[in-house]
DRENDO-1510 file (C-alpha; in Angstrom, 1 decimal, always signed):
<recs>
REC; n; res; u; v; w
REC; 1; MET; -23.3; -15.0; +8.2 .
REC; 2; THR; -23.1; -13.4; +4.6 .
REC; 3; SER; -19.6; -12.1; +3.3 .
REC; 4; SER; -20.3; -8.5; +4.1 .
REC; 5; THR; -21.4; -9.2; +7.8 .
REC; 6; ARG; -18.1; -11.0; +8.2 .
REC; 7; MET; -15.9; -8.6; +6.7 .
REC; 8; GLY; -17.6; -6.2; +9.0 .
REC; 9; VAL; -17.4; -8.0; +12.2 .
REC; 10; LEU; -13.8; -8.6; +11.3 .
REC; 11; ALA; -12.8; -5.2; +10.8 .
REC; 12; LEU; -14.5; -4.1; +13.9 .
REC; 13; LEU; -12.6; -7.1; +16.3 .
REC; 14; TRP; -9.2; -6.0; +14.7 .
REC; 15; GLY; -9.6; -2.3; +14.2 .
REC; 16; SER; -10.3; -2.2; +17.9 .
REC; 17; GLY; -6.9; -3.5; +18.6 .
REC; 18; PHE; -5.8; +0.3; +19.3 .
REC; 19; LEU; -8.8; +0.8; +21.6 .
REC; 20; TRP; -7.9; -1.6; +24.1 .
REC; 21; ILE; -4.3; -0.4; +23.9 .
REC; 22; LYS; -5.2; +3.1; +25.0 .
REC; 23; ILE; -7.2; +1.7; +27.4 .
REC; 24; SER; -5.0; -0.8; +29.1 .
REC; 25; LEU; -2.2; +2.2; +29.0 .
REC; 26; ASN; -5.3; +4.5; +30.7 .
REC; 27; GLU; -6.0; +1.7; +33.6 .
REC; 28; GLY; -2.2; +1.5; +34.6 .
REC; 29; LEU; -0.7; -1.2; +32.4 .
REC; 30; THR; +2.6; -0.9; +30.9 .
REC; 31; PRO; +3.7; -1.2; +27.5 .
REC; 32; GLY; +5.4; -4.4; +28.4 .
REC; 33; TRP; +2.9; -6.0; +30.0 .
REC; 34; ILE; +0.6; -5.3; +27.3 .
REC; 35; THR; +2.7; -7.3; +24.7 .
REC; 36; PHE; +3.7; -9.6; +27.2 .
REC; 37; LEU; -0.5; -10.6; +27.6 .
REC; 38; ARG; -1.5; -10.1; +24.6 .
REC; 39; CYS; +1.2; -12.3; +22.9 .
REC; 40; ALA; +0.2; -15.0; +25.6 .
REC; 41; LEU; -3.6; -14.8; +25.6 .
REC; 42; GLY; -3.7; -14.6; +21.4 .
REC; 43; ALA; -1.2; -17.9; +21.4 .
REC; 44; ALA; -3.6; -19.7; +24.2 .
REC; 45; VAL; -6.8; -19.1; +21.6 .
REC; 46; LEU; -4.4; -20.6; +18.7 .
REC; 47; LEU; -3.3; -23.3; +20.7 .
REC; 48; VAL; -6.9; -24.6; +21.7 .
REC; 49; LEU; -8.2; -23.8; +18.0 .
REC; 50; ALA; -5.7; -25.5; +16.3 .
REC; 51; ARG; -6.0; -28.5; +18.9 .
REC; 52; ALA; -9.4; -28.6; +17.7 .
REC; 53; ALA; -8.3; -28.9; +14.0 .
REC; 54; GLY; -6.0; -31.6; +14.7 .
REC; 55; GLN; -3.1; -29.5; +14.0 .
REC; 56; ARG; +0.2; -29.9; +15.9 .
REC; 57; LEU; +3.1; -27.6; +16.5 .
REC; 58; PRO; +6.4; -27.6; +14.5 .
REC; 59; ARG; +9.2; -30.0; +16.1 .
REC; 60; ASP; +12.4; -29.4; +14.6 .
REC; 61; ARG; +14.7; -26.8; +15.4 .
REC; 62; ALA; +15.4; -25.0; +12.4 .
REC; 63; THR; +11.6; -24.2; +12.0 .
REC; 64; TRP; +11.5; -22.7; +15.3 .
REC; 65; GLY; +14.6; -20.7; +14.7 .
REC; 66; ARG; +12.9; -19.1; +12.0 .
REC; 67; LEU; +9.7; -19.0; +14.1 .
REC; 68; ALA; +11.7; -17.4; +16.6 .
REC; 69; VAL; +13.2; -14.5; +14.2 .
REC; 70; ALA; +9.4; -13.9; +12.9 .
REC; 71; ALA; +8.0; -13.7; +16.3 .
REC; 72; PHE; +10.5; -10.8; +16.9 .
REC; 73; PHE; +9.4; -8.4; +13.8 .
REC; 74; CYS; +5.7; -9.3; +13.4 .
REC; 75; ASN; +4.9; -9.6; +17.1 .
REC; 76; ALA; +7.1; -9.1; +19.7 .
REC; 77; LEU; +9.0; -5.4; +18.9 .
REC; 78; PRO; +5.9; -3.9; +16.7 .
REC; 79; PHE; +3.5; -4.9; +19.6 .
REC; 80; LEU; +5.5; -3.4; +21.8 .
REC; 81; LEU; +6.0; -0.1; +19.8 .
REC; 82; PHE; +2.5; +0.3; +19.3 .
REC; 83; SER; +1.9; +0.4; +22.8 .
REC; 84; VAL; +4.3; +2.4; +23.3 .
REC; 85; GLY; +3.7; +5.1; +20.5 .
REC; 86; GLU; +0.2; +5.2; +22.1 .
REC; 87; GLN; +1.3; +6.3; +25.3 .
REC; 88; THR; +1.2; +9.7; +23.6 .
REC; 89; VAL; -0.5; +9.5; +20.2 .
REC; 90; ASP; -4.4; +8.9; +19.9 .
REC; 91; SER; -5.6; +5.3; +19.4 .
REC; 92; GLY; -7.2; +6.5; +16.0 .
REC; 93; VAL; -4.1; +8.1; +14.5 .
REC; 94; ALA; -1.9; +4.8; +15.5 .
REC; 95; GLY; -4.7; +2.5; +13.3 .
REC; 96; VAL; -4.1; +5.0; +10.3 .
REC; 97; LEU; -0.3; +4.6; +10.5 .
REC; 98; ASN; -0.9; +0.7; +11.1 .
REC; 99; ALA; -1.9; +1.3; +7.5 .
REC; 100; THR; +1.4; +2.2; +6.0 .
REC; 101; THR; +2.8; -1.1; +6.1 .
REC; 102; PRO; +2.6; -2.4; +2.3 .
REC; 103; LEU; +4.0; +1.3; +1.6 .
REC; 104; TRP; +7.3; -0.2; +3.9 .
REC; 105; SER; +7.1; -3.5; +2.0 .
REC; 106; LEU; +6.9; -1.7; -1.1 .
REC; 107; LEU; +10.5; +0.3; -0.3 .
REC; 108; ILE; +11.6; -3.1; +1.4 .
REC; 109; GLY; +11.4; -4.8; -2.1 .
REC; 110; LEU; +13.0; -2.0; -4.0 .
REC; 111; ALA; +15.6; -1.9; -1.9 .
REC; 112; LEU; +16.3; -5.6; -1.7 .
REC; 113; GLY; +15.7; -6.3; -5.5 .
REC; 114; THR; +12.2; -8.2; -5.3 .
REC; 115; GLU; +10.1; -5.3; -6.6 .
REC; 116; ARG; +10.4; -4.6; -10.3 .
REC; 117; PRO; +10.8; -0.7; -11.0 .
REC; 118; LEU; +7.8; +1.3; -10.4 .
REC; 119; ARG; +5.3; +2.3; -13.1 .
REC; 120; ALA; +3.5; +5.6; -12.6 .
REC; 121; GLY; +0.6; +4.6; -10.9 .
REC; 122; ARG; +2.2; +2.7; -8.1 .
REC; 123; ALA; +4.9; +5.3; -7.5 .
REC; 124; THR; +2.3; +7.9; -7.2 .
REC; 125; GLY; +0.8; +5.9; -4.5 .
REC; 126; LEU; +4.0; +5.4; -2.7 .
REC; 127; ALA; +4.5; +8.9; -2.5 .
REC; 128; LEU; +0.9; +9.9; -1.8 .
REC; 129; GLY; +1.2; +7.5; +1.1 .
REC; 130; PHE; +3.8; +9.0; +2.9 .
REC; 131; ALA; +2.6; +12.2; +1.9 .
REC; 132; GLY; -0.4; +11.2; +4.0 .
REC; 133; VAL; +1.8; +10.8; +7.1 .
REC; 134; LEU; +3.2; +14.3; +6.7 .
REC; 135; VAL; -0.7; +15.6; +6.4 .
REC; 136; ILE; -1.4; +13.9; +10.2 .
REC; 137; PHE; +2.1; +14.3; +11.6 .
REC; 138; ALA; +1.7; +18.4; +10.3 .
REC; 139; PRO; +5.9; +18.3; +11.4 .
REC; 140; TRP; +5.5; +22.3; +10.0 .
REC; 141; ASP; +3.0; +22.9; +12.7 .
REC; 142; HIS; +5.0; +23.4; +16.0 .
REC; 143; GLY; +1.8; +24.3; +17.8 .
REC; 144; SER; -0.5; +21.3; +17.1 .
REC; 145; GLY; +1.9; +18.7; +15.0 .
REC; 146; LEU; +1.8; +15.4; +16.0 .
REC; 147; MET; +5.5; +14.3; +15.3 .
REC; 148; SER; +6.9; +13.1; +18.5 .
REC; 149; LEU; +9.0; +10.0; +19.7 .
REC; 150; GLY; +5.2; +8.1; +19.8 .
REC; 151; ALA; +4.5; +9.1; +16.3 .
REC; 152; LEU; +7.7; +7.1; +15.2 .
REC; 153; ALA; +7.5; +4.4; +17.3 .
REC; 154; LEU; +3.9; +3.9; +15.7 .
REC; 155; LEU; +6.0; +4.2; +12.4 .
REC; 156; GLY; +8.8; +1.7; +13.7 .
REC; 157; ALA; +6.0; -0.8; +14.6 .
REC; 158; SER; +4.5; -1.0; +10.6 .
REC; 159; ALA; +8.1; -1.0; +9.2 .
REC; 160; SER; +8.6; -3.8; +11.5 .
REC; 161; TYR; +5.6; -6.0; +10.0 .
REC; 162; ALA; +7.3; -5.0; +7.0 .
REC; 163; VAL; +10.2; -6.4; +7.8 .
REC; 164; ALA; +8.4; -9.6; +8.9 .
REC; 165; PHE; +6.3; -10.1; +5.8 .
REC; 166; ALA; +9.7; -10.0; +3.9 .
REC; 167; TYR; +11.2; -12.6; +6.3 .
REC; 168; MET; +8.0; -15.0; +6.5 .
REC; 169; ALA; +7.5; -15.2; +2.6 .
REC; 170; ARG; +11.3; -16.2; +2.0 .
REC; 171; HIS; +11.5; -18.7; +5.0 .
REC; 172; LEU; +8.4; -19.7; +6.4 .
REC; 173; ALA; +5.9; -19.4; +3.6 .
REC; 174; GLY; +5.0; -23.0; +2.1 .
REC; 175; ARG; +6.8; -25.2; +4.6 .
REC; 176; GLY; +4.1; -28.0; +5.5 .
REC; 177; THR; +2.8; -26.7; +8.8 .
REC; 178; ALA; -1.0; -25.7; +8.8 .
REC; 179; PRO; -1.1; -21.8; +9.7 .
REC; 180; LEU; -3.3; -22.4; +13.1 .
REC; 181; ALA; -0.4; -24.4; +14.2 .
REC; 182; LEU; +2.7; -22.2; +12.9 .
REC; 183; SER; +1.1; -19.0; +14.4 .
REC; 184; ALA; +0.4; -20.5; +17.7 .
REC; 185; ALA; +3.8; -21.6; +17.5 .
REC; 186; GLN; +4.6; -18.1; +16.6 .
REC; 187; LEU; +3.4; -16.0; +19.3 .
REC; 188; LEU; +4.4; -19.1; +22.1 .
REC; 189; ALA; +7.9; -17.6; +20.7 .
REC; 190; ALA; +6.9; -13.8; +20.9 .
REC; 191; THR; +5.6; -14.5; +24.4 .
REC; 192; GLY; +9.4; -15.6; +25.2 .
REC; 193; LEU; +10.8; -12.8; +23.7 .
REC; 194; SER; +8.7; -10.4; +25.2 .
REC; 195; THR; +9.4; -11.4; +28.9 .
REC; 196; PRO; +12.1; -8.8; +29.1 .
REC; 197; ALA; +10.2; -6.1; +28.5 .
REC; 198; LEU; +8.4; -6.8; +32.2 .
REC; 199; ALA; +11.3; -4.9; +33.6 .
REC; 200; ALA; +10.9; -1.7; +32.0 .
REC; 201; GLY; +8.7; +0.6; +33.6 .
REC; 202; GLY; +7.7; +0.8; +37.1 .
REC; 203; ALA; +4.3; -1.3; +37.9 .
REC; 204; GLY; +1.4; +1.2; +38.4 .
REC; 205; THR; -2.4; +0.5; +40.1 .
REC; 206; VAL; -3.8; -1.9; +37.4 .
REC; 207; THR; -7.9; -1.6; +37.4 .
REC; 208; TRP; -10.3; -4.4; +36.4 .
REC; 209; GLU; -10.9; -2.1; +33.3 .
REC; 210; GLY; -7.3; -2.3; +32.6 .
REC; 211; LEU; -7.2; -6.0; +32.6 .
REC; 212; LEU; -10.8; -6.6; +30.5 .
REC; 213; ALA; -9.3; -4.5; +27.9 .
REC; 214; VAL; -5.8; -6.6; +27.5 .
REC; 215; ALA; -8.1; -9.8; +27.8 .
REC; 216; ALA; -10.1; -8.4; +25.3 .
REC; 217; LEU; -6.8; -7.3; +23.2 .
REC; 218; GLY; -5.3; -10.9; +23.3 .
REC; 219; VAL; -8.4; -12.8; +23.1 .
REC; 220; LEU; -10.3; -10.8; +20.5 .
REC; 221; ALA; -8.0; -8.6; +18.8 .
REC; 222; THR; -5.4; -10.8; +18.1 .
REC; 223; GLY; -6.5; -14.3; +18.6 .
REC; 224; LEU; -9.8; -14.6; +17.8 .
REC; 225; THR; -9.1; -12.2; +14.2 .
REC; 226; PHE; -6.5; -14.5; +13.0 .
REC; 227; HIS; -9.2; -17.4; +13.0 .
REC; 228; LEU; -11.5; -15.6; +11.3 .
REC; 229; ASN; -9.0; -13.6; +8.7 .
REC; 230; TYR; -7.8; -17.3; +8.0 .
REC; 231; ARG; -11.4; -18.8; +7.3 .
REC; 232; MET; -12.2; -15.5; +5.3 .
REC; 233; ILE; -9.1; -16.4; +3.1 .
REC; 234; ALA; -10.2; -20.1; +2.8 .
REC; 235; GLU; -13.8; -19.4; +1.9 .
REC; 236; GLU; -13.7; -16.5; -0.2 .
REC; 237; GLY; -10.5; -15.5; -1.5 .
REC; 238; PRO; -7.4; -13.2; +0.0 .
REC; 239; THR; -8.7; -10.3; -2.1 .
REC; 240; ALA; -11.8; -10.5; +0.3 .
REC; 241; ALA; -9.6; -11.0; +3.4 .
REC; 242; ALA; -7.4; -8.0; +1.6 .
REC; 243; THR; -10.2; -5.6; +1.8 .
REC; 244; VAL; -10.7; -5.4; +5.6 .
REC; 245; GLY; -7.2; -3.6; +5.2 .
REC; 246; TYR; -8.9; -0.8; +4.2 .
REC; 247; LEU; -11.8; -0.7; +6.9 .
REC; 248; LEU; -9.2; -0.8; +9.9 .
REC; 249; PRO; -8.0; +2.9; +10.0 .
REC; 250; VAL; -12.2; +3.8; +9.9 .
REC; 251; VAL; -12.8; +1.5; +12.8 .
REC; 252; SER; -9.8; +2.9; +14.8 .
REC; 253; VAL; -10.4; +6.7; +14.1 .
REC; 254; GLY; -14.4; +6.0; +14.9 .
REC; 255; LEU; -13.8; +4.0; +18.1 .
REC; 256; GLY; -11.3; +6.4; +19.1 .
REC; 257; ALA; -13.8; +9.4; +18.5 .
REC; 258; LEU; -16.7; +7.8; +20.0 .
REC; 259; VAL; -15.4; +5.6; +23.2 .
REC; 260; LEU; -12.5; +7.7; +24.2 .
REC; 261; GLY; -13.6; +11.3; +22.6 .
REC; 262; GLU; -10.3; +11.5; +21.0 .
REC; 263; PRO; -10.8; +14.9; +18.6 .
REC; 264; LEU; -11.6; +14.2; +15.3 .
REC; 265; THR; -9.8; +16.5; +13.1 .
REC; 266; ALA; -9.9; +17.5; +9.2 .
REC; 267; ARG; -6.3; +17.1; +9.3 .
REC; 268; VAL; -6.1; +13.6; +10.8 .
REC; 269; VAL; -9.6; +12.5; +8.3 .
REC; 270; ALA; -7.7; +14.0; +5.5 .
REC; 271; GLY; -4.9; +12.6; +6.2 .
REC; 272; MET; -6.5; +8.8; +6.4 .
REC; 273; ALA; -7.7; +9.0; +3.1 .
REC; 274; VAL; -4.8; +10.0; +1.4 .
REC; 275; VAL; -2.8; +7.5; +3.2 .
REC; 276; LEU; -5.6; +4.6; +2.0 .
REC; 277; VAL; -6.0; +6.4; -1.9 .
REC; 278; GLY; -2.2; +5.8; -1.9 .
REC; 279; VAL; -1.7; +2.3; -0.4 .
REC; 280; GLY; -4.4; +1.5; -3.2 .
REC; 281; LEU; -2.3; +2.6; -5.7 .
REC; 282; ALA; +0.8; +1.0; -4.6 .
REC; 283; ARG; -0.7; -2.2; -4.6 .
REC; 284; PRO; +0.3; -4.8; -6.9 .
REC; 285; ARG; -2.2; -5.7; -10.0 .
REC; 286; ARG; -3.6; -9.0; -10.9 .
REC; 287; ARG; -2.6; -9.9; -14.6 .
REC; 288; PRO; -6.2; -10.3; -16.3 .
REC; 289; GLY; -8.1; -13.6; -15.9 .
REC; 290; ARG; -5.9; -14.6; -12.8 .
REC; 291; ALA; -8.5; -16.5; -10.9 .
REC; 292; GLU; -8.2; -16.9; -7.2 .
REC; 293; ARG; -6.5; -20.1; -6.1 .
REC; 294; THR; -8.3; -20.6; -3.4 .
REC; 295; GLN; -11.4; -22.2; -5.1 .
REC; 296; PRO; -12.0; -25.4; -4.9 .
REC; 297; THR; -11.5; -27.5; -8.0 .
REC; 298; LYS; -13.8; -30.4; -9.3 .
REC; 299; ARG; -13.1; -34.1; -8.3 .
REC; 300; ALA; -10.7; -35.7; -10.8 .
REC; 301; ARG; -12.3; -38.1; -12.9 .
REC; 302; PRO; -11.0; -41.7; -13.3 .
REC; 303; ASP; -9.1; -42.5; -16.5 .
REC; 304; GLU; -9.5; -45.7; -18.5 .
REC; 305; GLN; -8.4; -48.2; -16.0 .
REC; 306; GLY; -10.7; -46.8; -13.4 .
REC; 307; ARG; -7.5; -45.0; -11.5 .
REC; 308; PRO; -8.4; -41.5; -10.5 .
REC; 309; THR; -6.2; -39.1; -12.7 .
REC; 310; LYS; -3.7; -36.3; -10.9 .
REC; 311; GLN; -4.3; -33.0; -10.6 .
REC; 312; ALA; -3.0; -30.0; -9.4 .
REC; 313; ARG; -4.2; -29.0; -6.2 .
REC; 314; PRO; -5.5; -25.9; -5.3 .
REC; 315; SER; -3.6; -23.9; -3.0 .
REC; 316; ASP; -5.2; -24.5; +0.6 .
REC; 317; PRO; -4.6; -22.1; +3.9 .
REC; 318; ALA; -5.0; -25.0; +5.8 .
REC; 319; ARG; -1.4; -25.9; +4.6 .
REC; 320; SER; +0.4; -22.9; +3.7 .
REC; 321; GLY; +2.8; -20.4; +5.6 .
REC; 322; PRO; +1.8; -18.5; +8.6 .
REC; 323; ALA; -0.2; -15.7; +8.8 .
REC; 324; CYS; +1.0; -12.4; +10.8 .
REC; 325; ALA; -1.8; -11.2; +13.0 .
REC; 326; GLY; -2.7; -8.9; +13.1 .
REC; 327; LEU; -1.7; -11.8; +13.4 .
REC; 328; ALA; -3.2; -8.0; +14.6 .
REC; 329; SER; -3.0; -7.9; +15.4 .
REC; 330; ALA; -3.0; -6.4; +13.4 .
REC; 331; GLY; -2.6; -8.6; +13.1 .
REC; 332; PRO; -4.9; -7.8; +13.5 .
REC; 333; ALA; -4.2; -6.3; +16.2 .
REC; 334; GLY; -2.4; -3.0; +16.5 .
REC; 335; SER; -1.8; -4.4; +13.0 .
REC; 336; GLY; -4.1; -4.3; +9.5 .
REC; 337; PRO; -5.2; -7.9; +8.5 .
REC; 338; VAL; -3.2; -9.8; +6.4 .
REC; 339; ARG; -3.3; -10.3; +2.8 .
REC; 340; ALA; -2.4; -13.5; +1.3 .
REC; 341; ASP; -1.0; -14.2; -2.0 .
REC; 342; PRO; -3.2; -16.5; -3.6 .
REC; 343; ALA; +0.3; -18.6; -5.0 .
REC; 344; CYS; +1.1; -19.7; -1.3 .
REC; 345; ALA; -1.5; -17.7; +1.2 .
REC; 346; ARG; +1.4; -16.2; +2.4 .
REC; 347; PRO; +1.0; -12.7; +4.2 .
REC; 348; THR; +2.2; -10.0; +2.1 .
REC; 349; GLU; +0.6; -6.6; +3.6 .
REC; 350; SER; -0.1; -6.3; +6.7 .
REC; 351; GLY; -1.2; -8.0; +9.9 .
REC; 352; PRO; +0.8; -11.0; +11.5 .
REC; 353; ALA; -0.5; -13.9; +13.8 .
REC; 354; GLY; -2.6; -11.9; +15.5 .
REC; 355; ARG; -1.8; -8.5; +14.5 .
</recs>
């Protein structure tokens, strides 16, 4: 499979998460059940993959405590908010608003002092990104504006991802547990945290289409997409994986229009373009000559005594912190993919274990 084909498949699977959420809602499932089943099915997929890779779940209480916090902000809360938001907002618009996660991450970094003062380019990108959100919402147009509690819930989900990434980068990245096992554990914790949401809202009549849609959401758009994103980071570098994030809004808008007949208005398309341009400008720039650290290095040559010399090991995503997918879901999904920082493969933009 070529790089472009793999990127297209990953974008399609991850970006379809918003479509599956909408279908699940239309076919009788409540936001609470969608969230619970998504976490449980995504965890099941990652547990199988982790076991096949020989990776074990963490065993110490401290790690599980940190995972519980990450699972709340990176999975349970945003997954629920996306489902609540899509009760009144189109799936395509939800995908576009998910792309604002890097903008929220930048704002949080500025508030915490972890980001340097903005230069003109990144400041312009930040302003453009949120200007695109205003174009989509059109709060000044009372007749056709999209501003609603559902829209605010979608923005809250994107901001929750940003909070999760900041926490995970500080408390989970580089702790020694492989990402498949760590993300499986995170989704297990999210499954438990989402259980109380099952009581919210009355249970309606659920169709087979709804069950199939939530199965696709959990298995394909949450569990499998994290694995594909992890493989892309390991084999092609974090920059290639980050590029998928720009395709997700296009996929969500396209699927919403083609499958659900959602209106593809000029305002939504213009707003999406402005948001993506803003996100692109707001991203930190690499220093010239800085190489991707996921590339393998040559085998060390023996010294004069025939002993292999020591050398720095390249960053290996299999031994780094978790990805929040997206993990998701979106992660993937309900969320764009994770962009791993080359220094430690930690998530810094959008997507969770199985987002």
